[in-house]
C-alpha positions in Angstrom: 175.9 -40.1 -88.1 174.2 -42.7 -85.9 174.5 -42.4 -82.2 174.1 -44.9 -79.4 170.4 -44.0 -79.1 169.8 -44.6 -82.7 171.6 -48.0 -82.6 169.5 -49.1 -79.6 166.2 -48.0 -81.4 167.2 -49.6 -84.6 168.2 -52.8 -82.9 164.8 -52.9 -81.2 163.2 -52.4 -84.6 165.2 -55.2 -86.1 164.6 -57.5 -83.2 160.9 -56.9 -83.3 160.7 -57.6 -87.0 162.9 -60.7 -86.8 161.1 -62.1 -83.8 157.8 -61.4 -85.4 158.8 -63.1 -88.6 160.1 -66.2 -86.8 157.1 -66.6 -84.5 154.5 -66.2 -87.2 151.0 -65.9 -85.8 152.3 -65.2 -82.4 154.3 -62.3 -83.9 151.0 -61.0 -85.4 149.6 -61.2 -82.0 152.5 -58.9 -80.7 151.3 -56.3 -83.4 147.7 -56.7 -82.3 148.9 -56.1 -78.8 150.5 -52.9 -79.7 147.4 -51.7 -81.6 145.3 -52.6 -78.5 147.6 -50.7 -76.3 147.4 -47.6 -78.5 143.6 -47.8 -78.2 143.7 -48.3 -74.4 146.0 -45.4 -74.2 143.5 -43.1 -75.8 141.1 -44.1 -73.0 143.6 -43.2 -70.3 144.7 -46.7 -69.6 148.4 -46.3 -70.3 151.7 -47.3 -68.6 154.0 -50.2 -68.3 151.6 -52.3 -66.3 148.8 -52.1 -68.8 151.2 -53.1 -71.5 152.5 -56.0 -69.5 149.0 -57.1 -68.5 147.8 -56.9 -72.1 150.9 -58.9 -73.3 150.4 -61.6 -70.8 146.6 -61.8 -71.7 147.2 -62.1 -75.4 150.0 -64.5 -74.8 147.7 -66.8 -72.8 144.9 -66.5 -75.4 147.4 -67.3 -78.2 148.6 -70.4 -76.4 145.2 -71.7 -75.5 143.2 -70.9 -78.7 143.5 -73.3 -81.6 145.1 -71.1 -84.4 144.5 -71.9 -88.1 147.2 -73.5 -90.0 148.5 -71.0 -92.7 151.1 -71.3 -95.4 154.5 -70.5 -94.0 154.8 -67.5 -96.3 151.6 -65.9 -95.2 152.3 -66.7 -91.4 155.8 -65.2 -91.8 154.2 -62.0 -93.4 151.7 -61.6 -90.7 154.3 -62.2 -88.1 156.7 -59.7 -89.7 154.0 -57.0 -89.8 153.2 -57.5 -86.1 156.9 -57.5 -85.2 157.4 -54.4 -87.3 154.6 -52.6 -85.2 156.1 -53.7 -82.0 159.6 -52.7 -83.1 158.5 -49.3 -84.3 156.7 -48.6 -80.9 159.9 -49.7 -79.1 162.1 -47.5 -81.2 159.8 -44.5 -80.7 159.8 -45.1 -77.0 163.6 -45.0 -76.9 163.8 -41.9 -79.2 161.1 -40.0 -77.2 161.6 -41.3 -73.7 164.2 -38.7 -72.5 163.4 -35.6 -70.5 162.3 -32.4 -72.3 161.7 -28.9 -71.0 159.7 -25.8 -71.8 161.9 -22.7 -72.4 160.2 -19.4 -73.2 156.9 -21.1 -74.3 158.6 -23.5 -76.7 159.8 -27.3 -76.2 163.4 -28.1 -76.0 164.2 -31.7 -76.6 166.3 -33.1 -75.0 166.7 -31.2 -71.7 170.0 -29.6 -71.1 169.9 -31.0 -67.6 170.8 -34.4 -68.8 174.4 -35.6 -68.4 176.6 -34.6 -71.2 177.0 -38.1 -72.9 173.3 -38.6 -72.9 172.6 -35.0 -74.1 175.0 -35.3 -76.9 173.8 -38.8 -78.0 170.2 -37.5 -78.3 171.1 -34.1 -79.7 173.3 -35.5 -82.4 170.8 -38.2 -83.4 169.3 -37.7 -86.9 166.2 -39.4 -85.7 165.4 -38.6 -82.0 164.3 -34.9 -82.5 162.2 -35.8 -85.5 160.6 -38.7 -83.7 159.8 -36.5 -80.7 158.4 -33.7 -83.0 156.2 -36.3 -84.7 155.2 -37.8 -81.5 154.3 -34.4 -79.9 152.3 -33.2 -82.9 150.3 -36.4 -83.1 147.8 -36.5 -80.2 147.1 -40.2 -80.1 150.9 -41.0 -80.2 151.6 -38.4 -77.6 149.1 -40.2 -75.2 150.5 -43.6 -76.0 154.0 -42.7 -75.4 153.0 -40.8 -72.2 154.4 -37.4 -73.3 151.4 -35.6 -71.9 151.1 -34.3 -68.3 154.1 -33.7 -66.2 157.5 -33.3 -67.7 159.9 -36.1 -66.4 163.0 -34.2 -65.2 
């Protein structure tokens, strides 16, 4: 059964995909921005300000550079791929962005210190725990989603 967390994450995924398809090459630039952010996160340059700055820089470049004219189908495909990358990153951010805790040497996600409606929404989600487990076991994804370091309680 889908919870409110899943609906928000899946809406972000669908919105990224639709926006990427509609925008074409600019949507492909969104996906390129996500890939560049993943690379920057591996170098220790992560956080919302880096993502915002990278997005503004790529947006300025996309508006100022003469982009080649492609067929509508190819442009839609490239944009949809870029939007899919953006949507997946946003969905993973929503599924893994809640506090976690270490109990007896193991991780507990979500933290029991969350308010009951939030805890139940994440705990009953068929995707949230699996997304957190995947993100935690993948070092580059753990860095990009800022799961390393201090636990946000």
